[in-house]
N, C-alpha and C positions, 0 to 999 in steps of 0.2 A: 334726439328728443322725440321724433315721431315714432321711433321703434319702441321706446318705453311708454310713451303716452299717445294713444290713438287721437286722431283729429277730433273725433266726437268727444273724447274726454276733455281736450283742451277747450273746445267750444262750450261745453257744459260748465267747466270750471270758470271760464270767463264770465258766463251768464251769472253764476252764483256769486262771483266776486263783485260784479256790478250791482246785483241785488242787495248784497250786504252793504255796499257803499251807500246805496240809496236809503236802506233801512237805518244805517248809522247816522245819516244826515238829517232825517226827518223825525226820528224818535227822540223824545226828551230823555235826559239822563235818568237813570235810577239812582237811588241815594248812595249806594256803595260806590258807583262810578264818580259821583260828585266828591265823595270822600277821598278817593284815590287821585282825582284831579287836584284836590288840595295838597296831597302828598307832592305832586309833581311841580308845585309852585316853588318848592325848595328841595332840589334833588339832594339826597343823602344816601348813605350806604345801608340804611335801614329805617324802618318806621315802627310805630308802636305795635301794630297788628301783623305786619307782613314784611318780608324782605322787599328790596326796592325795584324788582323787575317791572311791576305794573306801573310804577311812577315813571320809570325810564321810557316805557312804551308810549305813555301819554305825552311825555315831553317831546318825543320824536314826532308824534302825530301833530302836536301843536305847532311845531316848526313848519309844517306843510299846510295846515288848514286851521280855520277858526271854528268856533261853535262846537256842536256835538261831534262832528267829524274830526275836529282837532283833538278829541279824546279817544276816538275809536278807529282811526284809520289803520293803525298797525295791527289791530285785532282782525280786521278784514284781510290784511296781508298774511298774517300767521294762519288764519283759517284756511286760506287757499293752499298754503304750504303744507298744512296738516293733511288735506285731501290728497295732495301729490305724494307725500311720504307714505300714506296708507296704501295707495295704489301700488307703489313700488315695492312695498313690503309683502305683497301677495304674489307668489311665484307661479300659481296655476296658469298655464298658457291659455286656458279657455276664457280668462277674464276679459279679453279683448272683445268677445262677443256679448258681454253683459255689462257694458259701461253704464247704461241707464239704470240697471239693477243696483250697481255700486252706488250711484248718486242717491237713489231712492233710499237705500239702506242707511247711508251715513246721514243724510238729511233728516231721517226719521228720529235720530237720537236727539231728544228734546234739548237737553242742556248743551250738547255740542252744537246744536243748531243755534241756540241763543248766543253762545260764545263766539259765533261767527261774526257778530257785530258789536256785542257788549264787551267792555274792557274791564275785566276782573282778573284777579291773580290766577284763576283757573284757565284763562285763555292762553297765556304762555306755558302753563303747566302741561296742557294738552299737546301743544306744538312740540315742546322740548321732550316730552315723553315719547312721541312718535319719532323724533329725530334721534333720541337716545337708543331706541330699539332698532332703528335703521342702521345706526353706526355699530351697535353691538352685533347685529347680524353679520355685518362685514368683518368685524373684529374676529368673529368665530371662524370665518373662512380664511382671512388674511390679516393677521395682527400687525400690519405695517406701522411704522412710526407715525405716519400722518394720521391714520385711523385712530391710533392710540391717543395722540395729542387732541384730536377733535373730540374723542370720547370724554376726555378729561374736561375740556372746555364746556361740553354740553351738560355734563353732570353738575358743574358749577352753575350753569344757567338754570338748570332744573331747580337747584336749591335756592337760587336767587328769585325764583318764581313763587315758591310756596314751601313752607316747612314740610308739608305732607310729601314732598318729593323724595324725602329720605326713604319712604316706603317703597317707591319705585326702584330706587337703586338697591336697597337691601334685599328685596325679594328676587330681583334678577340675579344678584350675587348668590343668594341661597340656592337658586336653581342650578348653579354650576360651582360648587364649593371648591373645585380644583383650581379656580382662579386665584386662590390664596397662595398658590405656588407659581403663579404666572408673573414674571417680572414686569411685563408691559402693562398688565392689569394694575399692578401697584404704581407704575408710573402715571397711569391715567388718574388714579385716586389721589396721588400726591399733587398732581397738577390741579385737580379740582379743589383740593384743600387750600393750596396756595392762592388760587383765584378767589377763594371764599374768605381769605384773611381779612379784607376790609370790613366785611360784615361782622366777623368775630370781634374785631376791634370796636366797631360801633356798639355791639352788644355789651362789651366790657365797659365802654365809656358811659353807657346808659344803664348800668347796674342790671344788665340782662333783663330789662323790663318786659320784653316780649315773652320770654320763656317763663319768667316769674308770674306774669298775668295768666297766661294760658294754662299753666300747670297748678298754680296755687291760689290765685286771687279771683279767677273768673267765677261769678255766681252760678250755682247749679240749682237743682231742685230734687225733691224726693223721687225715687225711681217709680215709674209706672210702666207696666208692660205695653199698654196701648201707645203711650207717648214716646217711649224710648225704643224698645226692641221691635215691636210691631211697626212703629213709625219708620224704623231703619229699613225693614223689608219693603215697606211701601215706597220709600225713597229709591230703592233699587229698581223698582218698576218705573218710577217717574223719570229717572235719568235716561232710560232706554226709550220709553214711549210705547206706542201701540205694538211694536214688534217684539216686546219683551219676551213673549212666549217662545218665539222661534229663535231669538238670540240666545236666551238662556238654555233652550233646548239644544242648540248647536254646541254650547259650552259643555253640557253634561255628556254629550255623545263624542266629544273631541278626545282623541288620544294622541299625545305627543309622539312625534316620530324622530325628532332630533333635538339638539341642545337648545335651539332657538324656540321651537314650539314648547319645549319644557319651560322656558323662561316665561312665555305667555301665560301658561297655566299657573305657575308660581306667583306671578304678578297679580292675576285675578283673584285666586283663592287666598293669597296672602293678605291682600287689602280687604277682601270680604270678611275674613275671619278676624282680622285686627279690629275693624270697626264693629263687628258683631259683639266682640268682647267689650269694646268701649261702650256699646249701647246699654250695658248694665250699670254704667256709672254716670253717663250723661246723654243728653239728646244729640244724636248724630245728624248733622245737616246733610242734605242731599248731595251737595257738591263735594263733600269730603272724599267720596269714593269715585270721583269723576275720572280718575286716571285709568280705571278698568275699561272705559269705553274704547280706548285705543286697541288693546289686545282682543276685546270682544268683537270689534268690527272685523279684524283680520280673521278670526275664527268663524264668525257668522258668514262672511262672504265666501270663504272657502267651502263651507257647508252648502251654501246656496249654489255654488258652481257644480258641486258633485252630487246634489240630490234634487231631482226634478220637482218633487213634491214641495220641498222647502222653498225652492226657487219660485214656484207658482204662488205660494201663499205670501212670501215676503214681497213679491212684486205687487200683488193685489193690495195688501195692507199698506205697502209703501206709498202707493198712490193716494190712498185715503189719508194716511198720515201727512203727506206733503200738502194736500189741500187744507187740512185742519191747521197745520202749522203756518201756512201762508195766511190763512184767515186770522190766526192769532197774531201774526206780525202786523197785519193791518189794524187789528184791534188795539195793539200797543200804541198806535199813533192816533187812532180815532175811537175813543171809548164807547160811543153809542152803539157800536157793533155788538157789544156784549155787556150786560148790566152788572159788571164787576169792575171796581176800581183797581188800578195797578199803579206801581210807582212812577210809571212814565206818563201818568195822567195828571194834568193840572198844576205842574210845578211852575211853569212860567206864569200861570194865572195868579197863584198865591204870592209868588215873589213880586210880581208887578203891583198887586194890591197893597202889599206891605211897603214896597218902595215908594209908591205914590203918596202914602201917608207919612213916611219918614224922611223922604228926600235923601240926602247924602249922609245922614247920621249913621255911624257904624252900629251894628246890631250884635248884641250878646244874647245868644240862645241858651236857656237853661237846659242842661242835660240833653244836648242833641248834636252829636258829631255828624248827624245826617242832614239836618236842616241848615246848619251853619254854612257848609260848603255849597249846598244847593243854592242858597240865597246869594252867596258871593259869586258863584258861577254866572247866574243869570242877571244879576244887578251890577256886578263889578264894584260893589261896595264892601269894604272890610267887614267880616263877620267871624265870630269865634263861638265855640261851645264852652261854657263855664260849668264844670262838672262838680256835683256835690255828693254828699254821703248817700243819697238814694240812687246813685247811678254807678257808672264804672269809669275807670281811666281810659283814655284813648290818645290819639296823636296830639290833641290840643292840650293834654296834660304835660307834655314833655318838650314842646317845641317853642316855648316862650311866646305863644300867640297873645298872651295878655298885653305884651308891650305894644301891640298894634293899636290898642284902645286905651292905654293907660293915660289918665289925665284928661281924656276927651269926654265930650258929651256923648252918651250912648243910649240906645233903646234896649232895655233889658226885657226879653220876651220869655214868657212862661205860659204853660197851659193850666197851671195850678192856682193862679190868682182868679178872683171873681170879678175884678174890674181893673182898669188901668187907663193910661193916657190915650192909648189906641187899642182897637180890637180888630181882629181879622179872623177869617175862617178858611180851613182847608176844604177840599172837595168831599172829604169823608165826614164833614160837619164838626170836626174838632175845632173848638174855639180857643184862640190864643189872645192873651192880653199883654201889652207892653207898657212899661213905665220908663220915663226918661230919668237918667242919672247923670248929673253934672260931675265933672272931675272924677271919672270912674277909677277906682283903685281896688285891685284884688291881689292876693298873695297866695295863690294856689300851689306854688312851688315850695312853700315852707315845709320842711321835713320834720316829722315827729317820730322819734325813735324811742321805743318802750323797752325797758328791761325790768324783769321781775326781781324784786329784792329777795335774796336767799335767806337772810337771817331776820327779816322784819316783815310786817304786814304792808302791803301796798306795792307800788311800782315806781320806778324812776323814769322820768321823761326828759329827753333832750330835744330841744327845738333849734334847728339849724336854719340860718338865713342865707340862701344861695344868691340873693339879689345883689346887684352892685350899689345898693343904697340902704340906708337905715330905715327901719320900720317902727312907727310909734306903737308902743305896747298897748296904749289905751284903745287902739283900734281893733285889738284882738280879743276874742272870746273863745274859750275851749269847750268842746263838746265830746261826748262819747256815744257811739252808736253800737247797739247790741245786735248780733246776728245769730241765726240758727246754724246748724251743722252744714248747711248749703250756702253759707255766706249771704243769705238774704236778710237785709236789715229789717228788724222788727220794732225797734224803739230807739229814739235819740234823746239824750238828756244833757243838760248843762254839766260841765265838769269843773270842779274846784281843784286848781293846781296850787301847790305850795312852793314858792321860790326857794331855791337852795343857794344861799349866799346873797350878796348885795346885787341889786339891779338898778340900772338907770332907767330913764324914760323910753329908751330905744333898744330894739334888737338890732345891733350893728351889723353891717354888711360882712358876710363870711364868718359870722360869729355864732356861738352856740350858747343858749341859756339852759339852765338845769332846774328841774322841778321834781316834785314827788306828788303822788296822788293815790287815793284809794278808790276802788270801784264803787260808784253810787248804786243804791238799791234800785232794782228794776222790777217792773210788773211782769216782765217777760218770763215765762217758765223755761228754766234750764237753758239760758243763753250759752252758746258755745264759743263765739268769737266777739271781741270788741275792737273798735277802731277809733283812734283819736282824730278829731277834725278841728279845724280852726275857722271860726266865723269872723269875717272882716267887714267892718262898716255895715253891719246888718244883713249881709248876704248869707244865704244858707251855708252851713259848714261844708268844707271841702274834704278831699280824700288825702289828708296830709300824712296819716300814718298807715301802716300795713295792718291787715287783719291779724289780730293776736289771739291765740287760743287761751281761753280762761282755764287756769290750772286749778284742779280740784284739791 
């Protein structure tokens, strides 16, 4: 151990680990963490937005600790592991003389710094990317059976972390196309696919909801250079931090000398080009390209070791970056240090305010998969998000969360009412109103399937009841929402449906009713999509149908 890792390295790694533990313990959750904590309350092989690794890590953390650390402990462990793997991936013998430089460099990567204590899907993605490269390097030198099997398991772990992991595997493969003739490489791939079968099964059982949403249903917006492409390049600076000039400078000057360094180049440029092209279609979030930070650190540190001028500037700016990032960490806990609100500020406050007013009454949040889990985490009171036609589907749309509050008295919370039984305010001055509903009933899982009539005007509509109980038809009203080419809802109208055949007073369990309808006139100019929704008991219409393109 001491030969690979100098004593100073181990001391600094221990200090960083303790720092991350403290940070994880005293910093309130961000909204995405609360959402993933909600995942972990019911472990599954998949979730609406992501594969299950983030939920598994939170579950492990919760077995050891309570509160915020019970969400983040494993992130602190994986972060330390990532530092160790990065150090071992650097072969230059001079590195032992520049341990402090190494920590300053890695600590300066802003998002990697944050993922040292925050628990998000990118946290395991970074760790398993580093581990994948570490194993791949050894596979190139000695493709033993053990290394091959471990490589397969880690590829599966990568894919269980985030779907973007496929880019990591793909571009490393493209850097060494001869692997297609390597039997052990195929063994690793087959093992990874076998390990990934449970998630494939989950996708099949859930109608490939994750893929369908991300590729077809996700709302977008009209392209703008500033918001899309320029924003993408700005994000590439943000994920690196103050050292971006020297890090990308090291990349541009780097020339691969072997198959492994070629893989680093393919991985970086492959991801950069992929998301650059994507930026012409949609807004690219900063963390989507986060995997490039692992090979960038390897390349930048090697440049630092071999170039005195770069070493001097990276060292100086690294100290400045460290001080600023430590200040930002304290600000995440104590907001008065900087006059900007962040997601870690005031969550306990608004949850306690709402809880004091409602007691133990479950809360139904309108269109907020973020506030619902945050409220449940800090209050221990059941809460769900009820999603309607102005929002998007999420985990609450597929996990039967309605049943937690069905038939109970609930508080329905929205920011769009002008009054209610209770009122509370967030730190950002957003006012929310809540109304009490006795015997709450919603049917957001009703499925509306639309078919275009080939030889007649109008459409056919099938309404399927997946619930284990009959639903009174008198409680249901049908609506249609019109959207533009980017699936942004512009108008919602009531929809008249015509029954096909005899109908009783109920939509029976596991049964389907058949209707026909014509598109109502809309004031919207050139609508591109429509979507059928069902309003039950006066609630805003749900997302019961899929976006359907209007045929000209």
